[in-house]
N, C-alpha and C positions, 0 to 999 in steps of 0.2 A: 259387350251389350249393344243392342240395335235402337235402343229407345233414346237416341240421344245423350246416353251417359259415357263419357270418356272415362277409361281407367287411366289414371295418373301413374307416373313412373317412381313414386313413393308411397310408403304408408303412413298411416295415421299414428298418433301416439302408442296406441296399443297394439300396434301391428297390423291393424285391419286394412283393408285395401281402401283406397279413396279414389273417388268418383268427381267428375265435373259434370255438371249439368248446365248446358249452355247452348243456346241457337247461334250464338254470336261467334263468328270465325275471327281470330287473331286477338281474342281478348289477352288481357294480361297473364292469368294463370295458363292459359291455352300455350302462349308464346313461352312461358317458362317452363313448361312440361316439353314444348318441342325442344327448346334448347337442352334441357335434362337429357332427354333421349337421346340427341345427337352427340353430347359428351360421354354418355355410357357406350353407345357404338363406337366412337372414337377410342374411349378406352379398351375397350374388347378388341380391337385392330392391333392396338399398340401390344397389347397382352399376348396376343396370338403370334405376335412378330418377334418378340421377346422369347416365346416359349419356342419357337421354331429355332431360333439361333441358340438357345440353350440346348436343345437335343440334337442340333445338327454341327454344334461349334468343335473345336479341336479338343477339347478337353470333357471328360465325362463329368455329368451333372450329379451333385451330391443327391442324397435323399431328401435334405433339407428343402434343397433349392426346388426339387421336382414337387415335392410336397407343398411348398409355397404356390407353384404355378398352378397345380391342380386347384387349391382353394380359390385362387383369383379367377382361373377359368369358369369355376362352379358358379361364382357371383356374376361373372359376364354373361354365363349362358342363361342365368335365371333372370338377368336384365333383359336380354335380348329377346327371351321368350316372352317377357311381360308387355314389350315392346309391340312384337308381333300379335298378341293379343289385342292390345289396345287398337292398334291400327287395322286389325282385321274386324273389329266391332264397328269402326267407323266407314268401312267401305260401303258404299251404296250400289 
């Protein structure tokens, strides 16, 4: 959103999107959202590294291991796309 609303990296209690309306830079919720986004991106990097090791390792990955990685990669991609949407809405 371009009208000063920031998409937050978490959903509300009913699964709806949460937005922060603030002209203040560096407020508590803004910093909490920044920290959450950083943690989500760190988790995505770690998951990608683990998946690459699993796929390129000496042993064949089991279907269960691959399914687990695919589910986690989907979650990480969903988080990353939300971060991109949020940050894109804040670019002036």
